[in-house]
C-alpha positions in Angstrom: 6.0 23.8 -1.4 4.6 25.5 -4.6 8.0 25.3 -6.3 8.3 21.6 -5.3 4.9 20.8 -6.9 5.5 22.9 -10.0 7.7 20.4 -11.8 5.6 17.3 -11.2 2.5 19.3 -12.2 3.9 20.5 -15.4 5.1 17.0 -16.3 1.6 15.6 -15.6 0.0 18.2 -17.8 2.5 17.4 -20.7 1.7 13.7 -20.3 -2.0 14.2 -20.2 -1.8 16.4 -23.3 0.1 13.8 -25.2 -2.3 11.1 -24.0 -5.3 13.2 -25.2 -3.7 13.9 -28.6 -2.8 10.2 -29.0 -6.4 9.1 -28.2 -8.1 11.8 -30.2 -6.0 11.2 -33.3 -7.0 7.5 -33.3 -3.7 6.1 -32.1 -5.6 3.3 -30.3 -9.2 2.2 -30.0 -11.2 4.1 -27.4 -12.4 0.9 -25.9 -8.7 0.2 -24.9 -7.6 3.7 -24.0 -10.1 6.5 -23.6 -9.0 10.1 -23.7 -8.4 11.9 -20.4 -11.4 14.2 -21.1 -13.6 11.2 -21.4 -12.3 9.8 -18.1 -13.0 13.2 -16.5 -16.5 13.2 -17.9 -17.1 9.7 -16.4 -15.7 10.9 -13.1 -18.5 13.6 -13.1 -21.4 11.6 -14.6 -20.8 8.5 -12.5 -19.7 10.3 -9.4 -22.5 8.9 -7.3 -21.8 5.3 -8.4 -18.0 5.8 -7.9 -18.5 7.3 -4.4 -20.7 4.4 -3.2 -18.2 1.8 -4.4 -15.2 3.9 -3.1 -16.6 3.9 0.4 -16.7 0.1 0.3 -13.2 -0.2 -1.1 -11.7 2.4 1.2 -13.0 0.6 4.2 -11.5 -2.6 3.1 -8.1 -1.0 2.3 -7.9 0.7 5.7 -8.9 -2.4 7.6 -6.6 -4.5 5.5 -3.6 -2.2 6.2 -4.4 -2.3 9.9 -4.4 -6.1 9.8 -1.1 -6.1 7.9 0.5 -3.6 10.4 -0.5 -5.7 13.4 0.6 -9.0 11.9 3.7 -7.5 10.2 5.0 -5.8 13.4 4.2 -8.9 15.4 6.1 -11.1 13.0 9.1 -8.7 12.8 9.4 -8.7 16.6 9.2 -12.5 16.8 11.8 -12.8 14.1 14.0 -10.3 15.8 13.8 -11.8 19.3 14.2 -15.5 18.2 17.1 -16.6 16.0 15.4 -20.0 15.7 12.2 -18.4 14.4 14.2 -16.2 12.0 16.1 -19.2 10.6 13.1 -21.3 10.1 10.3 -18.9 9.2 12.0 -16.1 7.3 12.9 -18.2 4.2 9.2 -19.4 4.1 8.1 -15.8 4.4 10.2 -14.8 1.4 9.1 -17.8 -0.6 5.4 -17.0 0.0 5.8 -13.8 -2.0 6.6 -15.8 -5.1 3.0 -17.2 -5.1 0.7 -15.1 -7.4 -2.1 -13.6 -5.3 -4.6 -14.4 -8.2 -4.0 -18.1 -7.4 -4.7 -17.7 -3.7 -7.6 -15.2 -3.9 -10.2 -17.7 -5.1 -9.2 -20.2 -2.4 -9.6 -17.6 0.3 -13.1 -16.7 -1.0 -14.1 -20.4 -0.9 -12.7 -20.8 2.6 -13.8 -17.5 4.1 -16.9 -16.7 2.1 -17.9 -13.6 0.1 -18.0 -11.2 3.0 -15.3 -8.9 4.4 -12.9 -11.6 5.7 -11.3 -12.8 2.4 -10.8 -9.2 1.3 -9.0 -8.3 4.5 -6.9 -11.5 4.1 -5.9 -10.7 0.5 -5.0 -7.1 1.3 -3.2 -8.2 4.4 -1.2 -10.8 2.5 -0.1 -8.2 0.0 0.8 -5.6 2.6 2.3 -8.0 5.2 5.7 -8.6 3.5 6.9 -5.0 3.1 5.8 -4.1 6.7 7.6 -7.2 8.2 10.8 -6.8 6.2 11.3 -3.1 6.8 10.4 -3.3 10.5 12.8 -6.3 10.9 15.6 -4.4 9.0 15.0 -1.4 11.3 15.2 -3.5 14.4 18.4 -5.3 13.3 20.0 -2.0 12.1 20.2 -0.4 15.5 23.6 1.0 16.4 25.5 -1.7 18.3 26.9 1.0 20.6 23.4 1.8 21.8 22.8 -1.9 22.6 26.1 -2.0 24.5 25.1 1.1 26.4 21.9 -0.5 27.5 23.7 -3.6 28.7 26.1 -1.3 30.6 23.1 0.3 32.3 21.9 -3.3 33.2 18.7 -2.9 31.2 16.6 -5.9 30.5 16.0 -7.3 27.0 12.6 -5.8 26.9 13.8 -2.4 28.2 16.4 -2.3 25.5 13.8 -3.1 22.9 11.3 -0.5 24.2 13.8 2.3 24.7 16.3 1.8 21.9 15.3 -0.7 19.2 11.7 0.1 18.7 12.2 3.9 18.3 15.1 3.3 16.0 13.0 1.0 13.9 10.1 3.4 13.5 11.5 5.2 10.4 11.9 1.8 8.6 8.4 0.7 9.7 6.8 3.9 8.3 8.7 3.3 5.0 7.2 -0.1 4.9 3.8 1.3 5.7 4.1 3.7 2.8 4.9 0.8 0.4 1.9 -1.1 1.9 -0.6 1.7 1.2 0.6 1.9 -2.4 -0.1 -1.7 -3.1 -3.1 -2.1 -0.8 -5.5 -0.7 -3.4 -4.2 -3.4 -5.9 -5.0 -6.0 -3.3 -8.5 -4.6 -2.8 -9.2 -4.7 -6.5 -8.0 -8.3 -6.8 -10.1 -9.3 -3.7 -13.2 -7.7 -5.1 -12.8 -9.2 -8.5 -12.3 -12.7 -6.9 -15.7 -12.5 -5.3 -17.7 -9.3 -4.5 -20.9 -7.5 -5.5 -19.6 -4.0 -4.4 -16.5 -1.9 -4.5 -14.4 -0.3 -7.2 -12.8 -3.6 -8.2 -16.2 -5.0 -8.9 -17.1 -1.8 -10.8 -14.0 -2.2 -13.0 -14.8 -5.8 -13.6 -18.4 -4.9 -14.7 -17.5 -1.8 -16.7 -15.1 -3.3 -19.2 -17.4 -6.0 -20.7 -20.1 -3.3 -20.9 -17.8 -1.1 -23.1 -17.7 1.5 -20.3 -13.9 1.7 -20.3 -13.9 5.4 -19.3 -15.9 4.4 -16.2 -13.3 1.7 -15.4 -10.5 4.3 -15.8 -12.3 6.7 -13.6 -12.4 4.1 -10.9 -8.7 3.6 -11.3 -8.2 7.4 -10.9 -10.2 7.3 -7.7 -8.1 4.4 -6.4 -4.9 6.1 -7.3 -5.9 9.4 -5.7 -6.8 7.5 -2.5 -3.5 5.7 -2.4 -1.6 8.9 -3.0 -3.5 10.6 -0.2 -2.7 7.7 2.2 1.0 7.9 1.2 1.0 11.6 1.8 -0.6 11.2 5.2 2.0 8.7 6.2 4.8 10.9 4.9 3.4 13.8 7.0 3.2 11.4 10.0 6.8 10.4 9.4 7.9 14.0 9.5 6.1 14.6 12.8 7.0 11.3 14.5 10.6 10.8 13.4 11.9 14.3 12.6 15.5 13.1 13.3 15.3 10.7 10.3 14.3 13.5 7.9 17.2 15.7 9.2 19.6 12.9 8.5 18.3 12.5 5.0 18.6 16.2 4.5 22.2 16.0 5.7 23.0 13.1 3.4 21.5 15.0 0.4 
């Protein structure tokens, strides 16, 4: 584990050092790009403010991911079971991803108000697509021989889904969930900037006009660390829940 982290750690130190030198030598105005040391200072000085807003944003992200998982898995199962639904709804699902969320966010705020609902809707919309597509691909990618075996055993459609298709789709679903947590924090920031008085997205929106760019970057660092932590937790869950998938990846490597 230590050897695995050594390379990324050294690369991060080199990049941070280059960033620090670039900012200190006047390569760009500090209002646009503060030095890493200034961001670290803001993380400490504004730790109370950052924590209070982080608690709000973290709750929104976790609930929004939950909404996306429930809706995405349900949609994937419906698309998998019904060819008619797949032919009619799947193209619309893909087309919906071409609509910029910044266009939809203000409408959701107008329709749903300034409370939690529009934020969950925005995060759910951003995370819904990767969950649905990866889960559907996993369901459709089951070995045909396994399906044939279940028919030979006179299993019902639901039994085949529960015993073969759903377990086989779990690695793909977890991959989609990892993508979702990486983009969920972006959705939370957009949601809070569309209409909110709390959260790290709101803090960023306030900090930049006040020339507190280091504080805004500190909020981004907190968001990034949270997203990486969620990604790591899902990766750990993947190793525990689907160890056979990791063995296959190791064999392919």
